[in-house]
DRENKEMAR-848268 format. One line per field, with one value per residue (C-alpha): residue number from 1; residue in three letters; x, y, z. Coordinates in Angstrom, 2 decimals, m for minus. Layout:
N
pos	[NUM|...]
code	[ala|...]
c1	[X|...]
c2	[Y|...]
c3	[Z|...]
//
This chain:
94
pos	[1|2|3|4|5|6|7|8|9|10|11|12|13|14|15|16|17|18|19|20|21|22|23|24|25|26|27|28|29|30|31|32|33|34|35|36|37|38|39|40|41|42|43|44|45|46|47|48|49|50|51|52|53|54|55|56|57|58|59|60|61|62|63|64|65|66|67|68|69|70|71|72|73|74|75|76|77|78|79|80|81|82|83|84|85|86|87|88|89|90|91|92|93|94]
code	[met|ser|phe|ala|ala|asn|ala|gly|phe|val|val|ile|gly|asn|pro|ala|gly|val|asp|ser|met|ser|asp|ala|glu|val|lys|gln|leu|phe|leu|gly|lys|lys|thr|gln|leu|ala|asn|gly|gln|pro|ala|lys|ile|ile|glu|leu|asn|asp|gly|asn|ala|asp|arg|ile|ala|phe|his|ala|ala|thr|thr|gly|arg|ser|glu|ala|gln|leu|gln|ser|ala|trp|ser|arg|leu|val|phe|thr|gly|lys|ala|arg|his|leu|leu|arg|trp|leu|thr|ile|arg|pro]
c1	[56.59|59.53|62.19|65.83|67.65|70.59|72.17|69.09|66.66|64.14|62.87|59.47|57.73|54.49|54.08|53.43|56.71|60.27|61.48|64.60|66.69|70.43|71.97|72.98|69.38|68.07|70.74|69.86|66.15|66.67|69.08|66.65|69.02|66.52|62.73|61.62|61.90|63.57|60.17|59.46|56.95|57.44|59.03|57.20|59.69|58.36|60.78|60.73|60.83|64.09|65.97|64.42|67.14|66.04|66.14|69.63|70.86|69.22|70.85|74.22|74.16|72.43|73.31|76.38|74.92|74.39|71.12|72.49|73.77|70.39|68.49|70.84|70.64|66.84|66.46|68.48|66.45|63.12|64.30|65.45|62.25|64.02|62.09|59.09|59.09|59.10|56.19|56.99|56.03|56.39|57.35|57.93|55.05|56.03]
c2	[193.88|192.17|194.28|194.50|197.76|198.23|201.51|203.58|201.16|198.97|195.59|195.01|191.69|190.30|190.60|186.83|186.17|186.02|188.33|189.48|188.92|189.18|191.27|188.01|186.71|189.95|189.74|186.12|186.94|189.92|187.96|185.04|182.62|182.03|181.81|181.12|182.91|181.24|180.04|178.25|180.76|181.75|185.18|187.71|190.21|193.56|195.85|199.40|199.81|199.50|202.78|204.06|205.89|204.35|200.85|201.44|202.76|199.85|197.23|198.96|198.82|195.46|193.19|194.96|194.66|197.29|197.72|195.81|192.96|192.65|192.60|189.96|187.76|187.90|187.32|184.10|182.97|183.60|182.01|178.84|178.61|179.12|182.30|184.34|188.00|190.26|192.48|196.17|199.45|202.70|204.87|204.83|206.23|208.12]
c3	[61.14|59.48|57.83|56.99|56.26|53.93|52.86|53.59|51.96|53.73|52.62|54.22|54.60|55.93|59.72|59.83|58.00|59.24|62.00|60.20|57.09|56.65|53.89|52.19|52.25|50.73|48.02|47.24|46.97|44.67|42.45|42.13|43.88|46.66|46.35|49.90|53.20|56.18|57.46|54.16|52.79|49.14|48.69|46.52|45.12|43.93|42.08|40.84|37.06|35.15|35.10|38.34|40.31|43.63|42.13|40.74|44.12|46.01|43.81|43.84|47.64|48.12|45.20|43.82|40.32|37.63|35.75|32.73|34.93|36.65|33.35|31.96|35.06|35.26|31.52|31.88|34.89|33.14|29.84|31.60|33.65|36.97|37.73|36.65|35.70|38.76|39.71|39.11|40.77|38.87|41.85|45.59|47.61|50.77]
//
């Protein structure tokens, strides 16, 4: 299974996908600057809901962005047609 760990968080991908991802690649995916994995497959980003403490901690450690900065950046990307709204999960399941 493919995964990359950062500050206690794990980003998990499809077993048929890439073998590993750098911190920079994870950051680019979650900031909408990159839309494909290293093997050319499209990336499907799934986020926790806005305001979720785990989401805030993940982005502080991974992207270095606050909740307001993330919302602003993604609003611009969606408005300009460079990205679609992200899929959201309400909670993390153990």
